[in-house]
GUSEDO-971311 format. One line per 10 residues: number of its first residue (from 1); their letters; for each residue x, y, z of C-alpha. Coordinates in Angstrom, 1 decimal. Example, Ala and Ser with C-alpha at 12.3 -4.5 7.8 and 13.67 -1.06 7.14 Angstrom:
2
1> as> 12.3 -4.5 7.8  13.7 -1.1 7.1 $
***
This chain:
504
1> mstatsqpgr> -20.8 -25.5 6.5  -22.4 -25.0 9.9  -22.8 -21.9 11.6  -19.9 -20.7 13.8  -20.4 -21.3 17.6  -18.3 -20.2 20.6  -16.0 -23.0 22.0  -15.2 -22.3 25.7  -11.5 -23.1 26.5  -10.6 -22.9 22.8 $
11> ppyllgidlg> -9.3 -19.5 21.8  -10.1 -18.6 18.3  -7.8 -17.8 15.4  -8.1 -14.7 13.3  -7.6 -14.1 9.5  -6.3 -11.0 8.1  -7.0 -10.6 4.4  -5.2 -8.0 2.5  -6.2 -7.1 -1.0  -2.9 -5.8 -2.4 $
21> tssckvcavd> -2.0 -4.2 -5.7  -0.9 -7.4 -7.3  -2.2 -10.2 -5.1  -4.4 -11.0 -2.3  -2.6 -12.2 1.0  -4.2 -14.1 3.7  -2.6 -14.4 7.3  -3.4 -16.3 10.3  -2.8 -15.4 14.0  -3.7 -17.1 17.4 $
31> asgrhlgars> -5.3 -15.1 20.2  -1.9 -13.8 21.4  -1.1 -12.3 18.0  1.6 -14.9 17.1  1.8 -15.0 13.3  1.0 -18.7 12.2  1.4 -18.4 8.5  0.4 -16.8 5.2  -0.4 -17.6 1.6  -1.2 -15.4 -1.4 $
41> agyptltpra> -2.8 -15.5 -4.8  -2.3 -13.2 -7.6  -4.5 -11.4 -10.3  -3.6 -9.6 -13.5  -3.1 -5.8 -14.0  -4.2 -4.5 -17.4  -2.1 -1.5 -19.0  -4.1 -0.6 -22.1  -2.2 2.8 -22.6  1.0 4.0 -21.3 $
51> gwaeqdprhw> 0.6 5.3 -17.7  -2.6 3.4 -17.3  -3.2 0.5 -14.9  -6.6 -1.3 -13.9  -7.8 -4.5 -12.6  -11.1 -6.4 -13.1  -12.6 -6.4 -9.5  -14.2 -9.8 -10.2  -10.6 -11.3 -10.1  -10.2 -10.3 -6.4 $
61> vpaaieatrr> -12.7 -12.7 -4.8  -11.3 -15.8 -6.4  -7.8 -14.8 -5.2  -9.0 -14.4 -1.7  -10.8 -17.8 -1.8  -7.5 -19.5 -3.2  -5.3 -17.9 -0.7  -7.5 -18.7 2.3  -8.0 -22.2 1.4  -4.4 -22.8 0.8 $
71> llsespvppd> -3.5 -21.3 4.2  -6.1 -23.3 6.0  -4.7 -26.5 4.3  -1.1 -25.9 4.9  -1.2 -24.3 8.4  -2.0 -25.6 11.8  -5.2 -23.5 11.8  -8.4 -25.7 11.9  -11.1 -24.1 9.8  -13.8 -24.5 12.4 $
81> rvggiclssa> -11.9 -22.3 14.8  -11.5 -19.3 12.7  -13.2 -16.6 14.9  -13.0 -13.7 12.8  -11.9 -11.9 9.6  -10.3 -8.6 9.2  -9.4 -6.6 6.0  -7.0 -4.3 4.6  -6.4 -3.1 1.0  -4.2 -0.9 -1.2 $
91> ahipvllgag> -5.5 2.7 -1.2  -7.4 4.8 -3.8  -8.9 1.9 -5.8  -12.5 2.8 -6.7  -15.1 0.3 -7.9  -18.1 1.6 -9.7  -21.1 -0.5 -9.3  -24.5 -0.6 -11.2  -28.0 -1.0 -9.7  -27.3 -4.9 -9.6 $
101> gnplrnailw> -24.2 -4.6 -7.6  -21.9 -5.6 -10.3  -18.9 -3.6 -11.5  -19.4 -1.2 -14.5  -15.8 -1.1 -15.5  -12.3 -2.2 -14.4  -11.1 -0.6 -11.2  -8.4 2.2 -11.7  -5.3 1.5 -9.6  -3.6 4.0 -7.3 $
111> ydqrsldeve> -0.6 4.5 -9.6  -2.6 5.1 -12.8  -1.7 8.5 -14.3  -4.6 9.1 -16.8  -6.2 11.9 -14.7  -3.4 14.4 -15.1  -5.6 17.0 -16.9  -8.3 16.6 -14.1  -5.6 17.0 -11.6  -4.5 20.4 -13.0 $
121> elksrrgaei> -8.0 21.7 -13.2  -8.8 20.6 -9.8  -5.6 22.2 -8.5  -6.2 25.5 -10.3  -9.9 25.8 -9.1  -10.3 23.9 -5.9  -6.7 23.2 -4.7  -6.7 25.0 -1.6  -10.1 23.9 -0.5  -9.3 20.3 -1.2 $
131> frlshnsvsp> -6.1 20.4 0.8  -7.9 22.0 3.8  -10.7 19.5 3.8  -8.9 16.2 3.0  -5.5 17.2 4.3  -4.0 16.0 1.1  -3.0 17.6 -2.3  -4.5 16.5 -5.4  -2.5 14.0 -7.6  -3.3 11.2 -10.0 $
141> twtlpqllwv> -3.2 8.8 -7.1  -6.5 10.0 -5.5  -9.9 8.6 -6.4  -11.7 12.2 -6.7  -9.6 12.9 -10.0  -9.9 9.3 -11.2  -13.6 9.6 -10.9  -13.8 12.9 -12.6  -11.9 11.3 -15.6  -14.4 8.6 -15.9 $
151> rrqepevwsr> -17.4 11.0 -15.6  -15.8 13.1 -18.6  -14.4 10.3 -20.7  -17.0 7.5 -20.1  -20.2 9.3 -19.7  -22.3 6.0 -20.5  -20.6 4.3 -17.7  -21.0 7.2 -15.4  -24.8 7.4 -16.0  -25.2 3.9 -14.7 $
161> vhqvalskdy> -23.3 4.4 -11.4  -25.4 3.5 -8.4  -22.7 2.7 -5.8  -19.0 3.7 -5.5  -16.9 1.7 -3.1  -13.2 1.2 -2.5  -11.5 -2.1 -3.0  -11.5 -3.4 0.5  -15.1 -2.6 0.8  -16.0 -4.3 -2.3 $
171> lsqwltgrwt> -14.4 -7.6 -0.6  -16.2 -6.9 2.4  -19.5 -6.6 0.8  -18.9 -10.0 -0.7  -18.2 -11.4 2.7  -21.1 -9.7 4.7  -23.6 -8.4 2.2  -23.0 -4.9 3.7  -21.5 -1.7 2.2  -19.1 -0.1 4.8 $
181> tdpatalssm> -15.7 1.4 5.1  -13.3 2.9 7.7  -11.9 6.4 8.2  -8.6 5.9 6.5  -9.8 4.1 3.4  -12.5 6.7 3.0  -10.0 9.5 3.4  -8.0 7.7 0.5  -10.8 8.5 -1.9  -10.2 12.4 -1.2 $
191> lldahtggws> -14.2 12.5 -0.8  -14.0 12.6 3.1  -13.9 15.6 5.2  -10.8 14.9 7.6  -12.3 17.5 10.2  -15.7 15.8 10.6  -15.2 12.3 9.6  -18.0 12.4 7.2  -18.4 12.4 3.4  -17.9 16.0 2.0 $
201> ehlleplglt> -20.5 17.8 0.0  -18.0 20.1 -1.4  -15.6 17.3 -2.4  -18.5 15.3 -4.1  -19.7 18.5 -5.9  -17.2 18.1 -9.1  -18.5 14.5 -9.5  -22.3 15.4 -9.3  -22.7 12.6 -6.5  -24.1 12.4 -3.2 $
211> aevlprvhps> -23.1 10.7 0.1  -25.8 8.2 -0.5  -23.7 6.4 -3.2  -20.8 5.9 -0.8  -20.5 3.1 2.1  -21.0 4.0 5.8  -17.9 4.9 7.7  -17.1 2.8 10.8  -14.2 2.4 13.1  -11.5 0.2 11.8 $
221> tarvgsltaa> -12.1 -2.2 14.7  -16.0 -2.2 14.2  -17.8 -5.6 13.4  -19.4 -4.8 10.0  -21.3 -8.0 9.6  -21.1 -11.8 9.6  -19.7 -14.2 7.1  -22.6 -15.2 4.8  -23.3 -18.8 4.1  -22.2 -18.4 0.5 $
231> aaddlgipsg> -19.0 -16.8 1.3  -18.3 -19.3 4.0  -18.6 -22.2 1.6  -16.3 -20.7 -0.7  -13.6 -20.1 2.0  -14.2 -23.3 3.7  -14.9 -21.9 7.1  -18.2 -21.6 9.3  -20.7 -19.1 8.3  -21.5 -16.4 11.0 $
241> vpvingtlds> -17.9 -15.7 11.7  -17.5 -11.8 12.5  -16.1 -9.7 9.8  -14.2 -6.7 11.2  -13.9 -3.5 9.1  -9.9 -3.2 9.0  -8.2 -0.3 7.3  -5.6 0.6 4.6  -2.6 -1.6 4.0  -0.2 1.3 5.0 $
251> aaetygagvv> -2.2 1.9 8.3  -2.4 -1.8 9.0  1.2 -2.6 8.3  2.3 0.5 10.4  0.2 -0.7 13.2  1.4 -4.3 12.9  4.9 -3.3 12.9  4.5 -1.6 16.3  5.3 1.7 14.8  3.1 3.7 17.3 $
261> rpgdcllrla> 5.1 6.3 19.0  5.5 9.9 17.6  8.7 10.3 15.8  9.0 6.6 15.0  8.9 5.6 11.3  8.1 2.6 9.0  9.9 1.9 5.8  7.7 -0.1 3.5  9.6 -2.1 0.7  6.7 -3.2 -1.4 $
271> taggihlvle> 5.2 -2.7 -4.9  5.5 1.0 -4.0  7.7 2.6 -1.4  6.4 4.2 1.6  8.1 6.0 4.6  5.5 6.7 7.4  6.4 9.2 10.2  4.1 8.7 13.2  2.7 12.0 14.6  0.8 13.2 17.6 $
281> earphpglis> -1.8 14.8 15.6  -2.6 15.5 11.8  0.1 17.8 10.3  -0.9 18.1 6.7  1.9 18.9 4.2  1.4 19.6 0.6  4.2 17.3 -0.3  3.1 14.3 1.9  0.1 12.1 2.3  -1.7 12.3 5.7 $
291> yphpvsplwy> -3.7 9.4 7.2  -5.3 8.6 10.6  -3.2 6.0 12.4  -5.2 3.0 13.8  -4.0 4.1 17.4  -6.0 7.2 18.0  -5.5 10.2 18.1  -2.1 9.4 16.2  -1.8 10.3 12.6  1.1 9.5 10.1 $
301> sqagtnscts> 2.5 11.5 7.2  3.7 9.3 4.3  6.5 10.0 1.7  5.5 7.5 -0.9  7.1 6.5 -4.2  5.4 4.8 -7.1  7.7 2.0 -7.9  9.8 0.1 -5.5  9.9 -3.7 -5.6  7.7 -3.3 -8.9 $
311> alqwvfrsvg> 10.6 -1.6 -10.4  13.1 -4.3 -9.4  10.9 -7.0 -10.8  10.8 -5.0 -14.1  14.6 -4.8 -14.3  15.0 -8.6 -13.3  12.7 -9.4 -16.4  14.2 -6.9 -18.7  17.8 -7.8 -18.3  17.4 -11.3 -17.1 $
321> agrpgtfqew> 17.1 -13.2 -20.3  14.7 -15.7 -18.7  16.6 -15.9 -15.3  14.3 -16.2 -12.2  13.3 -12.8 -10.9  14.3 -13.4 -7.3  16.8 -11.6 -5.0  18.3 -15.1 -4.2  19.0 -15.6 -8.0  20.6 -12.2 -8.4 $
331> dpdvgtvpqg> 22.2 -11.3 -5.1  25.5 -13.4 -5.4  26.3 -11.6 -9.0  25.0 -8.2 -8.0  27.4 -8.5 -4.7  30.3 -8.5 -7.0  29.5 -5.1 -8.7  31.2 -2.3 -6.9  29.2 0.5 -5.1  27.8 2.9 -7.8 $
341> aeglffhpyl> 27.6 0.2 -10.4  30.7 1.6 -12.4  28.8 4.8 -13.4  25.3 3.4 -14.2  22.2 5.1 -12.7  18.7 4.1 -12.6  15.8 6.4 -12.0  12.8 4.3 -11.1  9.9 6.5 -12.6  8.0 3.6 -14.4 $
351> sgercpywdg> 4.8 5.3 -13.5  5.7 8.8 -12.9  6.6 9.7 -9.2  4.9 10.8 -6.1  7.1 12.3 -3.3  8.9 14.6 -3.7  8.1 15.6 -7.1  4.3 14.6 -7.7  4.9 14.4 -11.3  3.3 11.9 -13.4 $
361> rlrasftgat> 5.2 12.8 -16.5  8.5 11.6 -15.2  9.8 8.4 -16.8  12.2 5.7 -15.9  15.8 5.7 -17.3  19.2 4.1 -17.1  22.0 6.6 -17.6  25.9 6.1 -18.0  25.8 2.7 -19.7  28.8 1.3 -21.5 $
371> fghrpehfvr> 29.9 -1.9 -23.2  31.5 -2.7 -19.9  28.2 -3.0 -18.1  26.7 -6.6 -17.6  23.1 -7.6 -16.6  24.3 -7.6 -12.9  25.4 -3.9 -13.3  21.8 -2.9 -14.4  20.3 -4.8 -11.3  22.9 -3.1 -8.9 $
381> aayegtafsl> 22.0 0.2 -10.3  18.3 -0.6 -9.8  18.9 -1.6 -6.1  20.7 1.7 -5.6  18.3 3.9 -7.6  15.3 2.7 -5.8  17.0 3.3 -2.4  17.9 6.7 -3.8  14.3 7.4 -4.5  13.3 6.5 -0.9 $
391> rdamgvlddl> 16.1 9.0 0.4  14.6 11.7 -2.0  11.2 11.1 -0.7  12.3 10.9 3.0  13.8 14.3 2.6  10.3 15.9 2.8  9.6 14.5 6.2  12.5 16.7 7.5  9.8 19.5 7.3  7.9 17.7 10.1 $
401> ggpqgtvtvv> 11.1 16.9 12.0  12.0 13.7 10.4  12.4 10.4 12.1  13.5 10.9 15.5  13.1 7.3 16.8  13.4 3.9 15.4  13.0 3.0 11.6  11.3 -0.3 11.2  11.5 -1.9 7.7  8.8 -4.4 6.3 $
411> gggtagrlwt> 7.5 -5.6 3.1  8.2 -8.4 0.6  11.6 -6.4 -0.3  12.9 -7.4 3.1  13.8 -10.8 1.4  16.3 -8.9 -0.5  19.1 -8.9 2.0  21.7 -7.1 -0.2  19.1 -4.6 -1.2  18.0 -3.9 2.4 $
421> rivcdvlgkp> 21.5 -3.3 3.1  22.0 -0.9 0.4  18.9 1.0 1.4  20.4 1.2 5.0  23.7 2.5 3.7  21.7 5.1 1.5  19.7 6.4 4.3  22.5 6.2 6.9  20.4 5.1 9.5  19.9 2.0 11.6 $
431> lqvsrvtdsa> 17.1 -0.2 10.6  15.2 -2.9 12.4  14.0 -5.3 9.9  10.9 -7.3 10.3  10.4 -10.1 7.8  6.8 -11.2 9.4  4.8 -8.0 9.4  2.7 -6.9 6.8  -0.7 -5.6 6.1  -2.6 -8.9 6.5 $
441> ygaallglvg> -0.8 -9.5 9.8  -1.8 -5.9 11.0  -5.3 -6.5 10.0  -5.3 -9.7 11.9  -4.2 -7.9 15.1  -7.0 -5.3 14.6  -9.4 -8.3 14.2  -8.4 -9.2 17.8  -9.9 -6.3 19.0  -12.9 -6.3 17.0 $
451> iglypdvsra> -14.0 -9.7 18.2  -13.4 -8.6 21.9  -10.3 -10.5 22.8  -8.5 -7.2 23.7  -10.2 -4.0 24.9  -8.2 -1.6 22.5  -5.7 -1.8 19.8  -2.6 -0.9 22.1  -3.4 -4.0 24.2  -3.5 -6.2 21.0 $
461> lagsrqelev> 0.0 -5.0 19.9  1.5 -5.5 23.3  1.2 -9.3 23.0  2.4 -9.7 19.5  6.1 -9.4 19.9  8.2 -10.5 17.0  11.9 -11.0 16.3  13.6 -8.1 14.5  17.2 -7.9 12.9  18.8 -4.8 13.5 $
471> ispnsertrg> 21.3 -3.5 10.9  23.5 -0.4 11.1  24.8 1.6 8.0  28.4 1.3 7.1  29.8 5.0 7.6  32.3 4.8 4.5  29.5 3.4 2.0  27.2 6.0 3.4  29.6 8.7 2.6  30.0 7.2 -1.0 $
481> ytalfqryre> 26.3 7.1 -1.3  25.8 10.6 -0.2  28.0 11.8 -3.1  26.1 9.3 -5.6  22.8 10.6 -4.4  23.7 14.0 -5.3  24.7 12.9 -8.9  21.2 11.0 -9.0  19.4 14.2 -8.2  21.4 16.2 -10.8 $
491> iqqqlqpvyh> 20.5 13.5 -13.6  17.0 13.8 -12.6  16.9 17.5 -12.8  18.5 17.5 -16.2  16.3 14.9 -17.7  13.0 16.1 -16.2  12.2 18.3 -19.4  13.2 15.2 -21.5  10.9 13.0 -19.5  8.1 15.4 -20.0 $
501> tlag> 8.7 15.7 -23.7  8.7 11.9 -23.9  5.4 11.7 -21.9  3.6 14.1 -24.3 $
***
């Protein structure tokens, strides 16, 4: 493959590559930010024990190659006119590398719960200091307690650690040969000082590590290298293409959806659920996650849930008896089930829960089942239960003023039109739904700035208008769901000690 060259009069295309929790998605945009298509390829998640979740990082690169080649072969984007690549990834996924640059073990995923003991110790000994430095409270989702678990439980692996990277940075190194990261991804490790923007000796101290083992931190729109000849051959595009740093999936998605005004909110219906409230500055809250927004100096506070579309997929598989696990398959039958699923409730704590409980020992459950309940009742209860979990999480944002502007909905879950409608009614708020925006798209827009087509991230966003479907809540259904939500919370409170006993 020949080296990339400039082509006067022929604007380049940008690829956004998102290394997600279950798949790698690649999106293409033109120089104006118009979405031209996307493709994805998956990889397996391993669950060797209850509450554990990990992946082999060596599966990520083949998925990125497959998704890129499919996109280029099935879209109007000529491979020789790809002018840049920008990255995003799920947060809190560390990769431990040996002296040769190869992974020493599987990467622990963000919803893994194995580090509960380390979390309790860090909270009791250093909780206030960690919150002050990182703007976030300790929980199993963060890299710091995950790495502390590895240090204690796998000393032989730990003794051979030469570098620590986050998942996006592992992919970036494959593309460029350089180890770099961005501020939001670095913050997701709980090893970055949020005040200085540099790695913190105090946060590294429990691990016995120094900043030398971590990648350098650069802005999200920084050019961090050029596509190597080997990676270019694998992807089927020219070598020398600029690679732009990018950022976390939640940050890229918030930006790509145009959620950039303080008081506006992003509702993310994806593997996990996320509600991101944009703020003028960092306002750390012990029950929320805080990250820098791609549009400086904004920040956003995230009320996150562990299981969202992932919980629905589990229910589809569990009650479907081989039926396809799609919204299109289930919605006609689920639509015939009355609001409230005739007394059936679902709590989606399949991997513990983050906001508002921050409790890794919670467990999922159906309650109220009778002989009269059919599979579609269980799916209806799951639609409502995941919506209730989002409302439960959103309540914490009220401490910061709550959503005052628009609420924009994105993510794969928007394909579920009935479910999106239920979410709207449960929240009791108008929603503007985007079925195009995702992390890969947001990353691609950041890439437009990184290669110099726009002077700043606000200008790049201005040219990327997309169609939004606005849906409004039905006041009668919202009143009904308000009563059902109170029952949902009562069940959670009554079953919490039972969940803890079951979790051991």
